[in-house]
ROGU-490694 format. One record per residue (C-alpha): residue in three letters; x, y, z. Coordinates in steps of 0.1 Angstrom, whole numbers, plus 5000, padded with zeros to 4 digits. Layout:
residues N
AlaXYZ/...
END
This chain:
residues 1146
Met603768914758/Ile602369254752/His603669244717/Ser601968904712/Arg598669044725/Ser598969334702/Lys599369114672/Gln596368914682/Leu594269234687/Ile595369374654/Ala594469054637/Gln590969064652/Leu590469424642/Leu591469344606/Thr588969064606/Leu586269294619/Ala587169564593/Ser586869304565/Phe583469204578/Leu582269564579/Gly583569614544/Val581469324532/Ile578369474549/Leu578969814535/Thr579469664500/Ser576169484504/Ile574269804514/Val575669994484/Cys574669714460/Asn571169714474/Ala570870084471/Asp572070064435/Asp569469804427/Ala566670024442/Arg567570304419/Thr567270104387/Lys565970354362/Gln562270344352/Pro560670504321/Pro559070844330/Gln555470804343/Ile552971084337/Ile551371204370/Asp548371444371/Phe548171644403/Gln545071854412/Leu545772184431/Arg543072334454/Trp543072674436/Lys545072894412/His548872904412/Gln550173074443/Phe552873024470/Gln550472794488/Phe551672514464/Ala555372614464/Gly556672264473/Tyr555272114441/Tyr556872384419/Ala560172324437/Ala559971954432/Ile559472004395/Glu562172274390/Lys564772104411/Gly564271764393/Tyr563171574424/Tyr560171414405/Lys562371344375/Glu564971164397/Glu562070934407/Gly561070874371/Leu557971094373/Asp556671354349/Val554271554371/Arg551671794356/Leu549872044378/His546272134373/Glu544772454387/Gly541672454408/Ala538372634401/Pro534972684416/Gly533072354415/Lys536272164408/Thr537271984440/Pro540471784444/Val538571494461/Gln536171444432/Glu539071474406/Val540971194423/Leu537870974428/Ala536971024392/Gly540470914380/Arg541271254364/Ala544171294388/Gln546271034407/Tyr547271284435/Ala545871604449/Glu545871824479/Ala542771874502/Asn541772004536/Ala539671834563/Glu537071744537/Leu539471454529/Leu538771294563/His535071374560/Glu534871184527/Arg536870894540/Leu534570854570/His531770834545/Gly533470534528/Gln535370704500/Pro538670514492/Leu541170794499/Val544570784516/Ala546371064533/Leu550071064524/Ala551371374542/Ala550071684561/Ile551871984547/Phe550172234570/Gln550272124607/His547572384614/Ser544672474591/Ala544772814573/Ser540972824570/Val539473104589/Leu536373334588/Leu537073704584/Ala534573974596/Arg534774354595/Thr535674504628/Asp532874764626/Thr530174484625/Gly530974394662/Ile531474024653/Ser533873854677/Ser532773484680/Pro530873224660/His527773294682/Asp527673654668/Leu527173504633/Ile523673364641/Gly521273514616/Lys524073694597/Lys525173644561/Val528273414560/Met529873304527/Leu530972934528/Met531472644505/Asp529572324511/Lys529972104542/Gln532471884525/Asn534872164514/Asp534472384545/Ala534272104571/Asp536372304596/Phe533672574599/Tyr530772334601/Ala532572144628/Met533272464647/Phe529572564646/Phe528472224658/Asn531172224685/Glu529972564697/Gly526372434699/Ile525272634669/Asn522972484643/Pro524472594609/Glu520872644597/Lys520672934621/Val523473104601/Asn522473264568/Ile524973074548/Gln525573214513/Pro527473024485/Ser531073154484/Ser531673404456/Phe535473374461/Asp535573754460/Ile536773924492/Asn535274254480/Asp531874114491/Leu533174134527/Ala534974474522/Thr531774634508/Gly529574484535/Lys527574254513/Val528173974538/Thr529073974574/Ala531773704573/Phe533773534545/Asn535573204543/Ser539273284539/Tyr542773154540/Leu545173314565/Thr547773324537/Asn545673524512/Glu542573734520/Pro543973914551/Phe546574074528/Phe543774204504/Leu541874364534/Lys545074524548/Gln545774674514/Lys542274814512/Gly542574954547/Val539674744560/Asp539974654597/Phe538974294604/Val538774024630/Val539673664626/Ile537473374638/Asn539873084638/Pro538372734644/Ile541572654664/Asn540372884691/Tyr537072684694/Gly538572334697/Ile538872254659/Asp542572214651/Phe542772024618/Tyr545571944594/Ser545372124561/Asp546772114526/Ile547071734529/Leu548771534501/Phe546571234493/Thr545870964467/Ser543370684462/Glu543470334476/Gln543670204440/Glu546770404433/Leu548470284465/Lys547469924458/Gln548569924421/His551670144424/Pro553070144459/Lys556570234448/Arg555270524427/Val553270654457/Lys556370634479/Ala558570804453/Phe555971084446/Arg555671154484/Ser559371154489/Ala560071394460/Thr557171624471/Leu558471654507/Arg561971734493/Gly560372004472/Trp558572144502/Gln561872144523/Tyr563572334495/Ala560672584491/Met560672664528/Ser564472744526/His564372934493/Arg561373174496/Asp562473444472/Glu563673194446/Leu560273034445/Ile558573374443/Asp560673464413/Leu559573134397/Leu555873194404/Ile556073544387/Thr558173444357/Lys557073094349/Tyr553573064363/Asn552473424356/Val550973464391/Lys549273814392/Lys549873864429/Thr552474124439/Arg555874024453/Glu554774174486/His551673954487/Leu553673644478/Gln556073724506/Phe553173764531/Glu551773434519/Ala555173254524/Asp555773394558/Thr552273314570/Met552572954557/Arg555772904576/Gln553972964609/Leu551472694599/Ile553872434584/Leu556472474612/Pro559372334591/Asp561972414618/Leu560072224645/Val558171944628/Glu559271694602/Met557871794568/Gly554571604561/His554371464597/Met550971304606/Asn549971194641/Pro547570904641/Gly546171014675/Arg545371354660/Trp543671204630/Gln541570994654/His540671314674/Met539571484642/Ala537471184633/Asp535871184668/Ile534971544663/Phe533171474630/Val531271194648/Lys530471414678/Val529071704658/Gly526971464636/Met529071504604/Ala529871124604/Asp528170824619/Asn531370644632/Thr535070614626/Asn535070264611/Phe536570374578/Leu539570544595/Glu541670224594/Gly543970234563/Phe543470604558/Ile546970714571/Tyr549870614548/Asp552870464565/Pro555970494542/Tyr557770214561/Leu555169954554/Gly555069744523/Ser557669554502/Glu560469784511/Ala559969764548/Pro562069444555/Lys564969584535/Leu564769914552/Arg564669734586/Arg567769534576/Ile569569854565/Val568670024598/Val569869724618/Val573169714598/Val573770084600/Gly572970074637/Ser575369784641/Ile578069974622/Ser577570284643/Ser577770074675/Val580869894663/Ser582370224651/Leu582070374685/Val583570064701/Ile586370074676/Met586970434683/Leu587270374720/Ile589370064715/Leu591670234690/Phe592070534712/Thr593170304741/Ile595470114718/Gln596970434705/Arg597870544740/Arg599370204748/Leu601270194715/Arg602670544719/Lys604070444753/Glu605770144738/Val607070334707/Gly610570234700/Glu610269924720/Arg607769724699/Lys608269744662/Thr605269544653/Ala603069774675/Glu603870064653/Asn602269904624/Ala599169824644/Leu599070184656/Arg599170324621/Tyr596370094611/Ser594370194642/Glu594870554634/Thr593570504599/Leu590370344613/Leu590170614640/Lys590370884613/Ala587570724594/Ser585370694624/Gln586071054636/His585271184601/Val581971004601/Ala581071134636/His582671484631/Val584871404661/Gly588471494664/His590871414693/Tyr593671604709/Thr596471574735/Phe597571884754/Asp600971844769/Leu600772064799/Thr604572034806/Thr605372204773/Gly602172404767/Leu601772244732/Trp598872034719/Thr598571794691/Ser595371724671/Ser593871464647/Glu593171534611/Glu589471554618/Leu590071814645/Asp592272014622/Ala589372004597/Ile586972124624/Phe589272404634/Gly590272484598/Ile593972474606/Asp596972304589/Glu600272164602/Asn601872514603/Tyr599272644628/Ala600772724663/Arg599372464686/Asp599772624719/Val597372774745/Ser597173104726/Gly596572924694/Trp593572734710/Leu592273054725/Asn592573244692/Leu590272984676/Ile587573064702/Cys585173344694/Glu586173664710/Asp583173704731/Gln583773364747/Arg587573364748/Glu587973504783/Glu585373274797/Met587072964782/Ser590473084795/Ser589073114830/Tyr587372774826/Leu590672604816/Gln592572764845/Thr590072734872/Arg587772434866/Ile590272204848/Leu593772284860/Gln592972404895/Asn589872204904/Arg590971904882/Glu587471854868/Tyr586571674837/Phe586571904806/Asp582971924794/Lys582072244776/Lys580272374746/Tyr581672684730/Gln581872864697/Ile584972874675/Glu585873084644/Arg587572854619/His590972974610/Ser590672904573/Asp587373064563/Lys586373244595/Ala583173044596/Lys581673014631/Arg580972664644/Trp579772524677/Val581872244693/His581572024723/Gly584871944741/Leu585271644764/Gly588571554782/Arg590371454813/Leu593671514829/Glu596471264832/Ser598971284861/Asp602171104872/Asn602570894903/Asp603271214923/Gly600071374912/Arg601671614888/Ile599571704858/Leu601171584826/Arg598571624799/Leu594971684790/Phe593571454763/Gly590071424749/Ile587871464719/Ile586071764703/Gln582871714682/Asp581371964657/Ile577872014670/Thr576872314648/Glu573872144633/Gln572672014666/Gln573172364681/Lys571172524652/Thr568372284659/Lys568472354696/Glu568572734690/Ala565672714666/Leu563772514691/Glu564672764719/Ala563773054696/Ser560472884688/Glu559872834725/Arg560773194732/Phe558573304704/Leu555573104717/Lys556273224753/Thr556473584741/Ile553173544723/Ile551573374753/Asp552973634777/Ser551973924755/Glu548573794747/Pro545974024764/Glu543773724772/Cys544473474798/Ile546073144786/Lys546172874812/Met546472494816/Leu544772294843/Asp545071934853/Asn541971714858/Arg541571834894/Gly541672204884/Asn545172264896/Leu547072544876/Leu549972404855/Met550572724835/Met549173084833/Asn550373384814/Arg550773734826/Ala547373844815/Gly545873564836/Leu547873644866/Asp546574004864/Met543073874862/Val543373674894/Glu545473944911/Ala548573724914/Asp552073894916/Ser553773594900/Phe552973244888/Glu554773094918/Gln551973244939/Val549373024922/Lys551372734907/Gly549872394915/Lys546872554934/Cys543272474926/Ala541572734904/Tyr538172634917/Ser538672824949/Leu538773154929/Ile535473094913/Thr532373224931/Asp529972974946/Ser527273024919/Tyr529572914891/Arg531972674908/Asn530072354900/Ala529572464864/Phe533372514860/Met534072174875/Ala531572024851/Leu533372204822/Thr536772064833/Glu535371714835/Gln533771764800/Val537071874785/Phe538871574799/His536371364781/Gly537371534748/Ile534571784746/Pro535472154743/Gly533272414760/Ile532572774768/Leu531572924801/Glu530973264815/Phe531573294853/Glu532673524881/Ile535773504902/Thr537073674933/Gly540773774928/Leu543373714954/Lys542974084965/Gly539274074966/Arg538374224932/His535274064914/Val535873984878/Trp533673834851/Leu535373594827/Glu534573404796/Thr536673094790/His537072874759/Ala538372534772/Val539772264749/Pro541571934755/Phe545471954753/Arg546871624740/Asn550371474739/Glu551871304708/Gln549970984715/Gly546771174715/Asp546071144752/Ile544471434770/Ile546971564795/Ser545471894805/Leu542872154799/Leu543972444777/Gly541872754784/Ile541773094767/Thr539973334790/Arg538973694785/Asp537973964810/Ile534374044802/Thr533674254833/Glu533274574813/Arg531174394787/Arg528874254815/His528574604830/Ala527874744796/Glu525274474789/Glu523674554823/Val523574914814/Ile522174824780/Arg519574594796/Thr518674874820/Gly518475124792/Glu516474884771/Ser514074834800/His513675204805/Tyr513375254768/Arg510774974766/Thr508875124796/Leu508875464780/Phe508275324745/Asn505275114756/Asn503675354782/Thr504075694766/Leu500875864755/Ile502675974723/Gly502575734695/Val505975604684/Ala506675404652/Ile509875284636/Thr510075214598/Asp512575064575/Val513875194542/Asn510675074525/Leu508575264550/Lys507274934565/Phe506774934602/Thr509374744622/Glu508174844657/Val505175044671/Asn504075124706/Glu500575074720/Ala499775444717/Phe500375444680/Ser498375124676/Asn495475274694/Leu495775594673/Val495475414639/Gly493275134652/Tyr495474844641/Ser497274604664/Ala501074574664/Glu500774234648/Glu498874384619/Leu501274674615/Val504774534620/Gly506274374589/Arg502974394570/Met501874754566/Ser503775074556/Ile503275434567/Thr501375504535/Asp498775234544/Val497575434574/Ser498075784560/Tyr495275994547/Pro495575974509/Asp496076344504/Asp498976354529/Ala500776034519/Glu502576204490/Lys504076474512/Cys505276204536/Ile507076024508/Glu508676344495/Met510176414530/Val511476054533/Asn513176094499/Lys514876404511/Ile516176214541/Met517375924520/Asn519276174497/His520876324529/Glu519176664522/Ile517776654557/Asp517976424587/His514776514604/Tyr511476694598/Ser508176774615/Leu504776844600/Glu501076814606/Lys499476534587/Arg496376314589/Tyr495975944594/Leu493175714583/Ser492275474611/Lys491075114606/Thr487575234612/Gly487875514586/Lys488175794611/Ile490476074601/Ile493076164628/Ser494976484628/Ala498476444642/Leu501676634646/Ile504676414637/Tyr508376444643/Ile510676214622/Asn514276134628/Ala516475944603/Met518375634613/Tyr521775554596/Asn524075254599/Leu527875274606/Asp528475334569/Gly526175634569/Glu523475444549/Tyr519875524556/Val518175224572/Gly514975374584/Ala513375634606/Thr511775684640/Gly508575894643/Ser506776054673/Val503076104666/Leu500976334688/Asp497176304683/Ile495876664679/Thr492476564665/Glu490576704695/Leu492777014695/Arg492077074658/Gln488377014664/Ala488477254693/Glu490277504670/Glu487677454643/Ser484877494668/Arg486477804682/Ile486777954647/Asn483177854639/Leu482077994672/Glu483878324665/Lys482278334631/Gln478878254645/Leu479378514673/Leu480378774648/His477478684626/Ser475078684657/Gln476379014668/Lys475879144633/Leu472379004632/Glu471679124666/Ser472779474657/Leu470679474626/Gly467879314645/Val467979584671/Leu467979844644/Ala465079664625/Gly463179604657/Gly463479964667/Ile462380094634/Ala459479844632/His458479934668/Asp458380304661/Phe456780234627/Asn454080024644/Asn453280304668/Ile452680534639/Leu450680264621/Met448680214653/Thr447480564651/Ile446680544614/Met444980214616/Gly443080294648/Asn441780624635/Ala440780454602/Asp438880194621/Leu437080444643/Ala436280664612/Leu434780364595/Leu432580294625/Arg431380644628/Leu430780744591/Asn427680684572/Pro428180374550/Glu427180594520/Ser429880844527/Pro432380894498/Ser435180894523/Ile434580524531/Glu436680424500/Asn439580654511/Leu439580494545/His439680144531/Lys442680254510/Ile444280384541/Glu443680054558/Gln445179864529/Ala448280084527/Ser448580054565/Ala448279674563/Arg451079664537/Ala453179884558/Ala452379664588/Asp453379354568/Leu456679524560/Ala457179594597/Lys456379234605/Gln459179124581/Met461579354598/Leu460479214631/Ala460678864618/Tyr464278924608/Ser464979054643/Gly463278744657/Lys460778964676/Gly457878924653/Lys454378824664/Phe454178444668/Val450978264674/Ile452277944688/Glu450377624683/Asn451077254680/Leu451477234642/Asp451476934619/Met454077034592/Asn452776764567/Arg449176904569/Leu450477264565/Leu452377164533/Glu449476974519/Glu447177274524/Met449777504507/Leu450377264477/His447977424453/Met449077774462/Leu452777674458/Glu452177504424/Val450677824409/Ser453478034424/Ile456377854407/Ser457577844371/Lys455677614347/Lys458977434339/Ala459577344375/Val458077024390/Leu457077034426/Arg457276714446/Leu456276644482/Asn458076374501/Leu456276364534/Ser457276134562/Pro454175994580/His453476024617/Leu455676324623/Pro455676474657/Thr454076824659/Val456077134664/Glu455277444685/Ala455277704657/Asp453377994641/Ala451577854611/Thr451678194593/Gln455478224598/Met455977864586/Arg453977944555/Gln456078254549/Ile459278034552/Val457877774527/Met456678034502/Asn459978234503/Leu462177924498/Val459977764471/Ile459778094451/Asn463578124454/Ala463977764442/Ser461777834412/Glu463778144403/Ala467077944407/Ile465777694381/Gly464777984358/Glu463777894322/Lys465277544324/Ser463377234335/Gly463977134370/Val462576984402/Ile461677134435/Ala461476874462/Ile459976934497/Thr460776664521/Thr459876624558/Gly461176394584/Cys462276354620/Met465876294632/Asp467976294664/Cys470576564661/Asp473676534681/Glu476176814689/Ser478476724660/Tyr475676754635/Leu474477074649/Glu477977224647/Lys477577294610/Val474177474609/Trp473077834611/Leu471877954645/Glu473177654665/Glu473977874695/Asn470277864706/Ile469577494702/Thr470477174720/Glu470776814711/Gly467476624707/Leu464676534684/Tyr463976764655/Val461376784627/Tyr462976894595/Met461577034563/Glu463977024534/Ile463377234502/Ala465777134475/Asp466077244438/Thr468077154408/Gly468777514399/Cys471877714394/Gly473277674429/Met475377924449/Asp479077974453/Asp480778014488/Lys480778394486/Thr477078404480/Gln476378154508/Ala478378364532/Lys476078664527/Leu472878464522/Phe471078574553/Asp472378934554/Pro469579194553/Phe469179384521/Phe471579134503/Thr469879004471/Thr470778844438/Lys467478964422/Phe467179284402/Thr463979404420/Gly464479234454/Arg464579414487/Gly466879154504/Leu464579084533/Gly463078744523/Met465978514535/Ala466678744564/Ala463078704575/Val463378324572/Leu466378334594/Gly464578554620/Ile461578324620/Val463678014625/Arg465578184653/Gly462378284670/His461277924669/Lys464677804684/Gly465377624652/Ala468277594628/Ile468977604591/Lys471377374572/Val472377494537/Tyr474077294510/Ser474677424475/Glu476877354445/Leu477177574415/Gly475377424385/Lys473877144406/Gly471277304430/Thr470677404465/Ser469077244496/Phe467677424526/Lys466877204556/Ile464777374583/Leu465177214618/Leu462477274644/Pro462277124679/Ala459776844679/Ser456876854704/Asn455076564720/Lys451776744720/Pro449176634695/Ser448276864666/Glu445277084675/Ile443377334656/Phe441977624677/Asn438977804663/Asn438278114685/Asp435878294663/Asn433878464693/Tyr433678804678/Lys430478984681/Asp430179324665/Asp427879444692/Trp430079334722/Lys430079584750/Ser431479594785/Lys432179834813/Gly434779904840/Lys437880114846/Val440880044825/Leu444480184829/Leu446180234795/Val449980284799/Asp452080394768/Asp454880644762/Glu453380734728/Glu450680994731/Thr448980884698/Ile448780534711/Arg447280654743/Gly444680854723/Ile443580594699/Gly443580324725/Lys441380534748/Glu438880584720/Met438880204713/Leu438280114749/Gln435580374752/Glu433980224720/Phe433679904741/Gly432080084770/Phe435180114793/Thr436280414814/Thr439880474805/Ile442680634825/Thr446080684807/Ala449680714820/Asn452780804799/Asp455280574817/Gly455580314844/Arg456180534874/Glu452980744866/Ala451080414861/Val452080294896/Glu450980614912/Ile447580604894/Phe447080244903/Lys447680314940/Gln444980584939/Asn442380374919/Ser441780044935/Asp438779974913/Ile440779934880/Ala439579624863/Phe442679554842/Val445779734828/Ile446979754792/Leu450779804797/Asp453379894770/Leu456579694773/Thr459079954762/Met458880294780/Pro461380544795/His461980584833/Met460280254842/Asp459579994815/Gly456679754814/Glu458479464830/Gln459479664861/Cys455979834863/Phe454379494862/Arg456379384892/Glu455379704911/Leu451679654902/Arg451879294915/Gln453279404947/Ile450379654951/Lys447779394941/Gln448679034937/Asp445878934913/Val445979244891/Lys445179164854/Val447679304830/Ile447679284792/Met451179344779/Ser451379544746/Ser454479544724/Gly455679554688/Phe457679234696/Ser456378884693/Glu454078724718/His456378434722/Glu459378644731/Val457378864755/Thr455478594772/Gln458678404779/Lys459878684801/Phe456678664822/Ala456278294823/Gly454878194857/Lys454478554868/Gly450778594863/Leu450678794831/Ala446978794819/Gly447478844782/Phe449278994753/Ile448479214723/Gln450979294695/Lys451179634680/Pro449779754657/Tyr446479604665/Lys442979644652/Leu439779694672/Ser438779324667/Val442179204680/Leu441879434711/Lys438379304718/Glu439578944715/Ala442379004740/Ile439979174765/Gln437378904762/Lys439978644773/Ile440478814808/His437179014814/
END
């Protein structure tokens, strides 16, 4: 019966095998039909740039004949600036090309483009910036120079900017030069780059750089995408499929044969990059393509949808309507039903094979037990073994039986092939253990003894063997179970062993990748974390645990992160989480309190984390500790505040300039100093615009020295010209400013206004000069006054005796003529003495309210005849002048001296002498630059200016102009100008002199104006026969004066008592109470006239005293103003003058 069933089963298996054979034959025929040869088709493929490892897959597909196998003749075209793959395909110049995210951008704008495969799973497009610029995020690029292509070709970066809330217009975008040296030399701040290329150049140049990767800011796009046009797909669907298939084969080959492709690039394509550079490029690409983890060319529709949504969100596309039909599906189209049938058939065969293997294995066991008993079963067994061998070969599975009673095992042919053994190999326990790798041998021996034979468990173990034939190491998976007799004794172990080397390699690669990623995440100095939509922690690396002060992840796993965030920022973080789970990335700065109480400031970049279907499953956050940065910013803010306070409130002017000397910043003190507002100065004016012209050149010279690194600072005194035209003296201190490269970028200047100090210094110097000059004049004046005083005393005797002799002699006496000559000589001598007194300022002044215009008009004729005939005299008289309190004679002497000097200065040439009068208010600054200003004050002055067009004077001559006895004339005595100065001094006036050689000279005489009207006094009361009487006290230390004076007084009828000094006069006055008046000399030994006058007043309050002196009346009477002085008479005086003085009081 069993034999009959076996026959039936074998018959059924034969029928099934025949059926499978028919199916397999059909599949092979279909495959042969699909590969019907086609004539070669020329394909133009547009690369994104020049030949380099970035396009290795296409070179491999050509070299290995993959395109040729598909009947394609592919020609590669290099890229160039302005030549974009998208435009080449749309224009029909290429059927296929490779592009980045701009492909999707163009599709969303309606362009008929189809993505065939994504070679790079992550974009290689990044921005590079030099480390020394301080750039670390997209926000740092606002206002900086960044080299990019247009929005279409650098869509990643524009999307990143928009995603970060940055308007690209705020970034100074420059057209890309495609030259990384522009970044290395600092021409731009950031440069659009490929991770596979430009970083290598910068490393070679030793330039430190930072990478701004859009992936870190929520922009994770595919890159290096193989694409074609809708027209190509519609017209040549088989060609599209064939081209894609051959290309992906080329890429798989290129990723496994790096060095071979590098050799090809150097020898055939003449790539100029070094081998080291090409290796760097290949290794970097591998991290972006992920060939060991992701199927080559894989594209996730959900990810494409996410990319499209980002374009819409940031305003780079209106909607995603055109996304449909963009992603190529290789299983759609005319081949799809056939492929599905093949899949179904193959699947069915696989299922049936497995069933057969199990059935045959069971049959084999049964047939072996009935060996010898059932002849027909042997034939069935042999047939089943044949089928089993075929099935095992397909599945790389071999079977074994281990007879535990003999210690020997048998194996199938497929197992022998797996082990690399033949029929001569010793199939015992030692033989099995020897096949196992040495490092696992002891473990497997223990496993067999303990787990299987003792514990009677199923055999289920993966282990590594070393093939006996070629020593190749392979991974196998053994499955088996024990078989026992009715008494429970173990008879044998039977089972199967499968070669799982390829699966193990895949698993190990996956585990290695996971370890690699874990290592990166755990070693990353910034926190990487994942949160669910409620804020619960799903993952956090070591850096993050340190930030929150957790000892391990288990301490915070599953707990809500919101509790760590301070109250002020918790709601903002919750809003960020909600935002991310709506697909919108974001950035937030916030403060947390660690588990151990430490306060930490953090900045997190949060993005959605999606599964393969594109669903958001968690928040992925990259967080950095910015506590130190926040503290530094606070310090900077405080420092900036202090600096601003100091800068704005200091009394010293501070200005900052750029390399062109233009102001970039000024404080209020500097603005006030130059008279311009900060708005007028900053960015509009330079340092030369406010410098005094004569000082600007020196300033530029010093700046050039700084720019040439000859000096880094300097100080000097310079002048500024304010907005109102005022000249400001200042002491400046300049410090150079350099950038990190040592280039001069500008300067800071501190400006101290020393105008008042300089004016005070000039005033001090002028005052010293004036003091020295005054002391010199005073010394000379004392000398001249003393000489004149003594001289006058002598002349008094001569003139008095001459007068008396003329009165007493007969008019017919021949001596009369001699006496007149004595009088004339004495008069000339007296005139000389008057000039000396005039110089000393102590001459006789007859003060009256004088109209200067009238005086000049009266002198006009006399002046005209006194000057050269070639000189023209002009009067420019200002009407309605105030009067001046002055001595008319002295004024005439001034006019005459100056006019004659002017005439002599003109000489034989024609010229003009102009006399101008006027009235002016003189302030202190005007009076600073005049002669004799020490005796005058601000106020109203009448001036008389005498100007000529003569030869003029040099500075040396002007300095000695008023010195006594200094003259430029051959016959001059040098007292004329000295007398002028003395007269002006005596009238409390001043002189202003201006002269230029070859042009002429101007003398301006300033006299204090009087409000009194001009009066002319005519006191001609002289009567030759005037007589009087009474007792007179004549006091003088000169005996001759006492003698002649006594005679004069007696001539008038007075009784005269004399005294030789003040003390004697006081004693005489006490003894003679009937004295009518006293004539008192001012200068005497023992007791001078002033002290004697006071004593006499004490004796008799109403005593009448006529003061006598060689000094001027004005000077003397000032000393006695308000003290009751009766009169004054100046020596030497004539009889008529004495009579006039007496008549006024007696």
